[in-house]
KEKE-3310 file (N, C-alpha, C; in steps of 0.2 Angstrom, whole numbers, plus 5000, padded with zeros to 4 digits):
npx = (5004:5009:5020:5014:5007:5018:5024:5014:5014:5027:5025:5018:5027:5032:5020:5016:5026:5024:5011:5014:5023:5017:5006:5013:5020:5008:5003:5012:5012:5000:4993:4999:5004:5007:5008:5003:4991:4992:4991:4998:5012:5029:5043:5054:5049:5042:5053:5060:5050:5049:5062:5062:5054:5060:5056:5062:5071:5077:5064:5067:5075:5067:5058:5066:5070:5058:5054:5064:5061:5048:5052:5057:5046:5040:5028:5030:5029:5015:5010:5000:4994:4999:5013:5009:5012:5010:5008:5003:4990:4984:4983:4974:4963:4961:4955:4941:4937:4939:4931:4918:4918:4921:4911:4900:4903:4903:4890:4884:4888:4883:4869:4867:4870:4861:4849:4850:4851:4838:4830:4834:4830:4816:4811:4803:4794:4786:4797:4808:4805:4805:4819:4825:4820:4826:4839:4840:4837:4847:4858:4856:4854:4865:4877:4878:4865:4857:4862:4858:4844:4842:4846:4836:4825:4827:4834:4829:4815:4809:4818:4826:4839:4856:4861:4873:4891:4903:4905:4915:4915:4902:4887:4875:4879:4885:4875:4868:4879:4884:4873:4871:4882:4880:4867:4871:4880:4874:4865:4872:4879:4868:4861:4871:4873:4861:4859:4871:4868:4856:4861:4870:4861:4856:4865:4872:4877:4870:4857:4859:4861:4849:4842:4846:4839:4841:4837:4831:4838:4849:4856:4858:4866:4877:4881:4879:4882:4896:4902:4894:4898:4909:4908:4903:4913:4922:4916:4917:4930:4931:4920:4924:4935:4928:4921:4930:4933:4920:4919:4924:4912:4903:4909:4909:4896:4891:4899:4911:4926:4936:4946:4942:4938:4950:4957:4950:4952:4966:4969:4963:4970:4983:4991:5004:5012:5002:4992:4999:5003:4990:4986:4996:4992:4979:4982:4989:4979:4970:4978:4980:4967:4964:4973:4969:4956:4960:4966:4955:4948:4956:4954:4940:4938:4947:4952:4956:4968:4984)
npy = (4994:5006:5007:5008:5020:5029:5027:5033:5046:5050:5049:5060:5070:5069:5071:5084:5091:5088:5094:5107:5111:5109:5118:5130:5131:5132:5144:5153:5151:5157:5171:5188:5197:5200:5214:5220:5226:5238:5256:5267:5264:5267:5262:5261:5259:5247:5239:5239:5233:5220:5216:5216:5205:5195:5192:5195:5185:5169:5156:5144:5147:5156:5146:5138:5147:5149:5137:5135:5145:5140:5128:5134:5137:5149:5157:5167:5184:5194:5199:5208:5213:5225:5226:5215:5198:5181:5172:5180:5184:5171:5167:5176:5173:5159:5154:5158:5150:5137:5137:5138:5127:5116:5116:5114:5101:5093:5094:5089:5075:5070:5073:5066:5053:5049:5052:5043:5030:5030:5030:5018:5008:5010:5007:5012:5020:5036:5044:5038:5041:5055:5057:5053:5062:5074:5070:5069:5081:5089:5084:5087:5101:5114:5123:5136:5139:5135:5143:5158:5156:5153:5165:5173:5169:5168:5180:5191:5190:5184:5191:5186:5183:5190:5194:5192:5195:5197:5196:5195:5181:5181:5172:5174:5178:5166:5156:5155:5152:5140:5132:5130:5123:5112:5106:5102:5092:5083:5076:5067:5059:5054:5046:5037:5031:5025:5015:5007:5002:4995:4985:4979:4974:4963:4953:4937:4937:4947:4942:4931:4938:4944:4932:4928:4936:4949:4967:4978:4991:4988:4978:4986:4997:4990:4980:4982:4995:4999:4991:4997:5010:5010:5012:5025:5033:5032:5042:5053:5059:5064:5073:5082:5088:5092:5102:5112:5117:5121:5132:5142:5146:5148:5157:5168:5170:5174:5184:5182:5183:5173:5158:5154:5166:5173:5164:5167:5180:5180:5172:5180:5192:5188:5184:5176:5170:5170:5162:5150:5148:5145:5134:5125:5124:5119:5107:5100:5099:5091:5079:5075:5073:5062:5053:5051:5046:5033:5028:5027:5017:5006:5005:5003:4991:4977:4968:4974:4980:4987)
npz = (5000:5004:4996:4983:4985:4986:4973:4965:4969:4965:4951:4949:4946:4932:4926:4930:4924:4910:4908:4911:4901:4889:4890:4892:4879:4871:4875:4871:4858:4853:4844:4847:4862:4880:4881:4870:4870:4876:4877:4866:4869:4869:4859:4867:4880:4878:4875:4888:4896:4890:4893:4907:4910:4903:4890:4879:4877:4870:4867:4873:4883:4891:4895:4903:4913:4919:4924:4934:4943:4946:4953:4965:4971:4966:4957:4948:4942:4939:4923:4920:4931:4940:4952:4958:4962:4955:4965:4976:4970:4968:4981:4986:4979:4980:4993:4991:4980:4985:4996:4991:4981:4990:5000:4992:4986:4997:5002:4990:4990:5002:5002:4989:4991:5002:4995:4985:4992:4997:4986:4980:4989:4989:4976:4961:4967:4972:4978:4972:4958:4959:4962:4950:4941:4946:4945:4931:4927:4933:4926:4913:4911:4908:4919:4915:4912:4923:4933:4930:4930:4944:4949:4944:4950:4964:4967:4960:4958:4970:4979:4989:4991:4987:4970:4966:4969:4982:4999:5009:5013:5018:5022:5015:5002:4997:4996:4983:4973:4979:4979:4965:4961:4969:4964:4952:4954:4964:4957:4949:4959:4966:4956:4953:4966:4968:4957:4960:4973:4971:4963:4973:4983:4977:4978:4983:4997:5003:5003:5011:5023:5025:5027:5040:5048:5050:5050:5038:5037:5045:5037:5025:5030:5037:5029:5015:5012:5011:5000:4990:4989:4981:4967:4968:4974:4963:4955:4962:4961:4947:4948:4957:4951:4940:4946:4948:4935:4932:4940:4933:4925:4935:4944:4936:4933:4945:4949:4957:4966:4962:4958:4945:4939:4938:4929:4917:4915:4915:4903:4893:4894:4890:4900:4904:4915:4925:4920:4918:4931:4937:4930:4934:4948:4947:4941:4951:4961:4954:4952:4965:4970:4962:4967:4980:4978:4972:4984:4992:4986:4989:5003:5004:4997:5000:4991:4980:4983:4980)
capx = (5000:5014:5024:5009:5006:5025:5024:5009:5016:5032:5022:5015:5032:5032:5013:5016:5031:5021:5006:5017:5027:5012:5002:5018:5020:5002:5002:5017:5010:4995:4995:4999:5008:5004:5008:5000:4985:4994:4989:5003:5018:5034:5047:5059:5046:5041:5059:5061:5045:5051:5068:5061:5050:5064:5052:5067:5076:5074:5059:5069:5078:5062:5055:5071:5070:5051:5055:5069:5056:5043:5055:5058:5039:5038:5025:5032:5026:5009:5011:4995:4992:5006:5015:5006:5014:5005:5007:4998:4984:4981:4982:4968:4957:4960:4950:4934:4935:4939:4925:4912:4918:4921:4904:4895:4904:4901:4883:4882:4890:4879:4862:4866:4870:4855:4843:4851:4849:4830:4827:4835:4826:4809:4810:4796:4790:4787:4803:4812:4804:4808:4826:4827:4818:4831:4845:4841:4837:4854:4863:4854:4855:4872:4878:4876:4858:4854:4864:4854:4838:4842:4846:4830:4819:4828:4837:4825:4808:4808:4822:4828:4846:4859:4862:4881:4896:4907:4905:4919:4912:4895:4883:4870:4882:4887:4870:4867:4884:4884:4867:4872:4886:4877:4862:4874:4884:4870:4861:4876:4880:4862:4860:4876:4872:4855:4861:4875:4865:4852:4865:4873:4856:4854:4870:4870:4878:4865:4851:4861:4860:4842:4840:4848:4834:4843:4833:4833:4843:4855:4859:4861:4872:4882:4884:4878:4884:4903:4903:4890:4902:4915:4907:4902:4920:4925:4914:4918:4936:4930:4915:4928:4939:4923:4919:4935:4931:4913:4920:4924:4906:4900:4911:4908:4889:4889:4904:4915:4933:4939:4951:4939:4938:4957:4958:4947:4956:4973:4969:4961:4976:4989:4996:5007:5013:4996:4988:5003:5002:4984:4987:5000:4988:4973:4984:4991:4973:4967:4982:4979:4961:4964:4977:4964:4951:4963:4967:4949:4947:4959:4951:4933:4938:4954:4953:4959:4974:4990)
capy = (5000:5012:5007:5011:5027:5032:5027:5037:5053:5051:5050:5067:5075:5070:5073:5091:5093:5088:5099:5114:5112:5109:5124:5135:5131:5134:5151:5157:5150:5161:5177:5193:5197:5203:5221:5222:5230:5244:5261:5272:5262:5268:5256:5260:5256:5240:5235:5238:5228:5213:5214:5214:5199:5190:5191:5195:5179:5163:5153:5138:5150:5158:5140:5136:5152:5148:5130:5137:5149:5135:5124:5137:5139:5156:5157:5173:5191:5195:5204:5213:5216:5229:5225:5209:5192:5176:5169:5184:5183:5164:5166:5180:5170:5152:5153:5159:5144:5131:5137:5137:5120:5111:5115:5111:5094:5090:5093:5084:5068:5068:5072:5061:5046:5048:5051:5037:5025:5029:5028:5011:5004:5011:5008:5013:5024:5043:5046:5036:5045:5062:5057:5052:5069:5079:5068:5070:5089:5092:5082:5089:5108:5116:5128:5143:5140:5135:5149:5163:5154:5154:5172:5176:5167:5170:5187:5196:5189:5184:5196:5183:5183:5194:5191:5191:5198:5193:5201:5193:5175:5181:5167:5175:5178:5160:5152:5153:5148:5133:5128:5129:5117:5106:5104:5098:5086:5079:5072:5061:5055:5051:5041:5031:5027:5021:5009:5003:4999:4990:4979:4975:4971:4957:4948:4932:4938:4951:4937:4928:4943:4944:4925:4928:4939:4956:4972:4981:4996:4985:4975:4992:5001:4986:4975:4984:5002:4999:4990:5002:5017:5010:5017:5032:5036:5033:5048:5059:5063:5068:5078:5087:5091:5096:5108:5117:5119:5124:5138:5147:5149:5150:5164:5173:5172:5177:5189:5180:5184:5166:5156:5154:5173:5174:5160:5170:5187:5179:5170:5186:5197:5184:5184:5169:5168:5169:5156:5144:5146:5142:5127:5121:5123:5114:5100:5097:5097:5085:5073:5074:5070:5055:5049:5050:5041:5026:5025:5025:5010:5000:5005:5000:4984:4975:4964:4978:4984:4986)
capz = (5000:5005:4990:4978:4986:4984:4966:4962:4971:4960:4945:4948:4943:4925:4924:4930:4919:4903:4908:4911:4895:4884:4891:4890:4872:4868:4876:4867:4851:4852:4842:4852:4868:4886:4881:4864:4871:4880:4873:4865:4872:4865:4858:4872:4886:4877:4876:4895:4899:4888:4896:4914:4910:4899:4884:4873:4877:4866:4870:4877:4889:4895:4898:4909:4919:4922:4928:4939:4948:4949:4958:4971:4974:4964:4951:4944:4943:4934:4917:4919:4938:4942:4959:4961:4960:4954:4972:4979:4967:4970:4989:4987:4975:4981:4998:4988:4976:4989:5000:4986:4979:4995:5003:4987:4985:5003:5002:4985:4992:5008:4999:4984:4994:5005:4991:4981:4996:4998:4979:4979:4994:4987:4969:4958:4972:4971:4980:4966:4952:4960:4962:4943:4938:4948:4942:4924:4926:4935:4921:4906:4910:4910:4924:4913:4912:4930:4937:4929:4933:4951:4950:4942:4955:4971:4968:4956:4959:4977:4983:4996:4991:4982:4964:4965:4973:4988:5005:5015:5016:5021:5020:5010:4995:4996:4995:4976:4970:4982:4977:4958:4960:4972:4960:4946:4957:4967:4952:4947:4965:4968:4951:4954:4972:4967:4953:4964:4979:4968:4961:4978:4986:4973:4978:4988:5004:5006:5004:5017:5029:5027:5030:5047:5052:5051:5048:5031:5038:5047:5031:5021:5033:5039:5024:5008:5010:5009:4992:4986:4989:4977:4961:4970:4975:4957:4951:4966:4959:4941:4949:4961:4946:4936:4950:4947:4928:4932:4943:4927:4924:4942:4947:4931:4933:4952:4950:4963:4965:4963:4953:4939:4936:4936:4923:4911:4914:4912:4896:4889:4894:4888:4906:4903:4921:4929:4917:4920:4939:4939:4927:4939:4954:4945:4940:4957:4964:4950:4953:4972:4970:4959:4972:4986:4975:4972:4991:4995:4983:4993:5009:5003:4995:5001:4985:4974:4985:4976)
cpx = (5004:5018:5020:5008:5012:5025:5020:5011:5022:5030:5019:5020:5032:5025:5013:5020:5028:5016:5009:5020:5022:5008:5007:5019:5014:5001:5006:5016:5004:4997:4995:5003:5004:5004:5006:4994:4986:4993:4996:5009:5024:5039:5052:5056:5044:5047:5061:5056:5047:5058:5067:5058:5054:5060:5056:5071:5073:5069:5061:5072:5073:5059:5060:5070:5063:5051:5059:5065:5051:5046:5056:5051:5037:5035:5026:5027:5020:5011:5006:4993:4999:5007:5012:5010:5008:5003:5002:4991:4980:4979:4975:4962:4955:4955:4943:4932:4935:4933:4919:4912:4918:4915:4900:4897:4902:4893:4880:4883:4885:4872:4862:4866:4864:4849:4844:4849:4841:4827:4828:4831:4818:4809:4803:4791:4790:4793:4808:4811:4806:4815:4828:4825:4824:4838:4846:4841:4844:4859:4862:4855:4861:4872:4876:4869:4854:4856:4859:4847:4837:4843:4840:4825:4821:4831:4832:4818:4806:4812:4824:4836:4849:4861:4869:4885:4899:4908:4909:4917:4906:4891:4878:4872:4884:4882:4869:4872:4885:4878:4868:4876:4883:4871:4865:4877:4879:4866:4866:4877:4874:4860:4865:4875:4866:4856:4866:4872:4860:4855:4868:4867:4854:4859:4868:4872:4873:4858:4853:4860:4853:4839:4841:4843:4836:4838:4835:4839:4849:4859:4862:4867:4878:4885:4884:4882:4891:4904:4899:4894:4908:4914:4905:4908:4923:4922:4915:4925:4934:4925:4919:4932:4934:4921:4924:4934:4925:4914:4921:4918:4902:4902:4910:4900:4887:4894:4908:4922:4938:4944:4948:4939:4946:4959:4956:4951:4963:4974:4967:4966:4983:4994:4999:5008:5007:4992:4992:5003:4996:4983:4990:4995:4982:4976:4986:4985:4970:4971:4981:4973:4961:4968:4972:4959:4954:4964:4961:4946:4949:4956:4944:4933:4945:4956:4957:4965:4980:4996)
cpy = (5006:5013:5010:5018:5031:5033:5032:5045:5054:5052:5056:5072:5075:5072:5081:5094:5094:5093:5106:5115:5113:5116:5130:5136:5134:5141:5155:5156:5154:5168:5183:5192:5200:5210:5224:5227:5237:5250:5266:5270:5263:5262:5255:5257:5249:5236:5234:5233:5221:5211:5212:5207:5194:5188:5191:5189:5174:5159:5147:5141:5153:5152:5138:5140:5151:5142:5131:5140:5144:5131:5127:5140:5146:5155:5163:5179:5191:5200:5209:5216:5219:5228:5219:5203:5187:5173:5173:5184:5176:5164:5171:5176:5162:5150:5153:5152:5138:5131:5135:5129:5115:5110:5112:5103:5090:5089:5089:5077:5066:5067:5067:5054:5044:5047:5045:5030:5024:5027:5021:5006:5005:5012:5008:5017:5032:5046:5044:5040:5052:5062:5057:5059:5074:5077:5070:5078:5092:5090:5085:5097:5110:5121:5135:5144:5140:5141:5155:5162:5155:5161:5176:5175:5169:5177:5192:5196:5189:5188:5193:5184:5188:5190:5189:5195:5194:5198:5197:5186:5175:5176:5168:5176:5171:5155:5150:5150:5141:5129:5126:5123:5111:5102:5100:5092:5081:5074:5066:5057:5051:5045:5035:5027:5022:5014:5004:4999:4993:4984:4975:4971:4964:4952:4943:4933:4943:4947:4933:4932:4943:4938:4925:4932:4947:4961:4975:4986:4993:4982:4981:4995:4997:4982:4978:4991:5003:4997:4995:5008:5016:5014:5024:5036:5037:5039:5054:5063:5067:5074:5084:5091:5095:5102:5114:5121:5123:5131:5144:5151:5151:5156:5169:5175:5176:5182:5188:5181:5178:5164:5156:5161:5175:5170:5164:5177:5185:5177:5176:5191:5194:5185:5177:5166:5166:5163:5150:5142:5143:5135:5122:5119:5118:5107:5097:5095:5091:5078:5071:5070:5063:5050:5047:5045:5034:5023:5023:5019:5005:5000:5002:4993:4981:4971:4968:4982:4982:4984)
cpz = (5000:4999:4984:4979:4984:4977:4963:4964:4966:4953:4943:4945:4936:4922:4924:4925:4912:4903:4907:4904:4889:4884:4890:4883:4868:4869:4872:4860:4849:4849:4847:4858:4874:4885:4875:4865:4874:4875:4873:4869:4867:4864:4864:4878:4884:4877:4883:4898:4897:4892:4904:4915:4906:4893:4878:4872:4872:4870:4875:4884:4894:4899:4904:4915:4923:4927:4934:4945:4951:4954:4965:4974:4971:4957:4946:4946:4937:4929:4917:4925:4940:4950:4962:4958:4959:4961:4976:4976:4968:4977:4990:4984:4978:4987:4995:4985:4980:4994:4996:4984:4984:4999:4998:4986:4991:5003:4996:4987:4997:5005:4993:4986:4998:5001:4987:4985:4996:4991:4978:4983:4992:4980:4966:4962:4970:4973:4974:4960:4953:4960:4954:4940:4940:4945:4935:4923:4927:4930:4914:4905:4912:4916:4922:4912:4919:4934:4936:4931:4940:4953:4949:4947:4962:4972:4965:4958:4966:4981:4989:4996:4986:4976:4962:4970:4978:4993:5010:5018:5019:5018:5014:5003:4993:4994:4987:4972:4972:4979:4969:4957:4963:4968:4954:4949:4960:4963:4950:4953:4966:4963:4952:4960:4971:4963:4957:4969:4977:4966:4967:4982:4983:4974:4983:4995:5007:5007:5010:5024:5030:5030:5037:5051:5053:5047:5041:5032:5041:5041:5027:5024:5035:5034:5017:5007:5008:5002:4988:4985:4984:4970:4962:4971:4968:4953:4955:4963:4953:4943:4953:4955:4941:4939:4949:4940:4928:4936:4939:4926:4930:4944:4942:4932:4940:4954:4957:4961:4966:4958:4946:4935:4934:4930:4917:4910:4912:4905:4891:4888:4892:4894:4907:4910:4925:4926:4919:4927:4940:4936:4932:4945:4953:4944:4946:4961:4961:4952:4961:4973:4968:4964:4978:4984:4975:4979:4994:4992:4987:5000:5009:5001:4995:4995:4980:4977:4981:4981)
residu = (MET:TRP:SER:TYR:THR:LEU:ARG:ARG:VAL:LEU:LEU:THR:VAL:PRO:THR:LEU:LEU:ILE:VAL:VAL:THR:VAL:CYS:TYR:LEU:LEU:LEU:HIS:ALA:THR:PRO:GLY:GLY:PRO:PHE:ASP:GLY:GLU:ARG:LYS:VAL:SER:ALA:GLU:VAL:LEU:ALA:ASN:LEU:GLN:ALA:LYS:TYR:HIS:LEU:GLY:GLU:PRO:LEU:TRP:LYS:GLN:TYR:LEU:LEU:TYR:LEU:ASN:SER:LEU:LEU:HIS:GLY:ASP:LEU:GLY:ALA:SER:PHE:ARG:TYR:ALA:ASP:TRP:SER:VAL:ASN:ASP:LEU:VAL:LEU:ARG:ALA:LEU:PRO:VAL:SER:LEU:THR:ILE:GLY:GLY:VAL:SER:MET:LEU:LEU:ALA:ILE:VAL:LEU:GLY:VAL:VAL:LEU:GLY:ILE:PHE:ALA:ALA:LEU:TYR:ARG:ASN:SER:PRO:ALA:ASP:TYR:LEU:LEU:MET:ILE:ILE:GLY:ASN:ALA:GLY:SER:ALA:PHE:PRO:SER:PHE:VAL:ILE:GLY:PRO:VAL:LEU:ILE:LEU:VAL:PHE:ALA:ILE:LEU:LEU:LYS:TRP:LEU:PRO:ALA:GLY:GLY:TRP:ASN:GLY:PHE:HIS:VAL:ARG:TYR:MET:VAL:LEU:PRO:VAL:ALA:LEU:LEU:THR:ILE:ILE:ASN:VAL:ALA:THR:VAL:GLY:ARG:VAL:THR:ARG:GLY:SER:LEU:ILE:GLU:VAL:LEU:ASN:THR:ASN:TYR:ILE:ARG:THR:ALA:TYR:ALA:LYS:GLY:LEU:SER:ARG:TRP:THR:VAL:VAL:LEU:ARG:HIS:ALA:LEU:ARG:PRO:THR:MET:ILE:PRO:VAL:VAL:SER:VAL:ILE:GLY:PRO:LEU:ALA:ILE:GLY:SER:ILE:THR:ALA:ALA:VAL:VAL:THR:GLU:SER:VAL:PHE:SER:LEU:PRO:GLY:ILE:GLY:LYS:LEU:ILE:VAL:ASN:GLY:ALA:ALA:ASN:ARG:ASP:TYR:THR:LEU:VAL:LEU:GLY:LEU:VAL:VAL:LEU:VAL:THR:VAL:VAL:ALA:VAL:LEU:LEU:ASN:LEU:LEU:VAL:ASP:LEU:ALA:TYR:ALA:TRP:LEU:ASP:PRO:LYS:ILE:ARG:TYR)
# end
């Protein structure tokens, strides 16, 4: 188990290197530069800016300089945000995205598992049909459709909640963004839990547990829940990574100062160091989540331990 964990951790190094290299080359291959949009910049000023950020150096030398800074934990200076480093920008935006994404994922897992269990135990009942309707709606409608609908209903018509903005982690400003990501994720978790539990309940050892006289909830919680969670765990990793990409839409719809907004601004402004820093951050989170999912597999089912 420990050797497998160590191998997976070591594999993150070439993964990060490949992702950074590809993203670096793609950004520099796009037309334009970070200072092309500046108004009336003289050739002398432009040359000084390029010298400051090493943009006049050959591409391979720029790449090696960036890797050297990255190894020292320095994501570089932002090209477009004066007097701000990428580290500072990430530290300001990361708590917002982690709070919204973390709370929504926790709610989606808890609600999805509970609804999936009830739907599996009461198949073809109104509760089962309701879960399927919610699941299909949450999967069919994208976030950029559900988000404006939530704003229209709860902010404009009912006037219960603010339509957007961020007031220092105030709960009222977090409700709609968290609700949006929860609706999207709970649909998948609920449907996977339902299908997995139905399959587990039809196995022989579950029939044996019922034959011993155990109650339904004892069988489910003590014998069926653990193997049921294996497919659920398999989708939690992609859902969590999907929440990061969905943050681009969510934070744009609700005007949140998070990582998603930084990604949009960095790409639009050709801010190479900012985009690369965010790519490194997202890649590290994705690799870490996949590692945790694989470790959870081994904990849930000893037969698949490495």
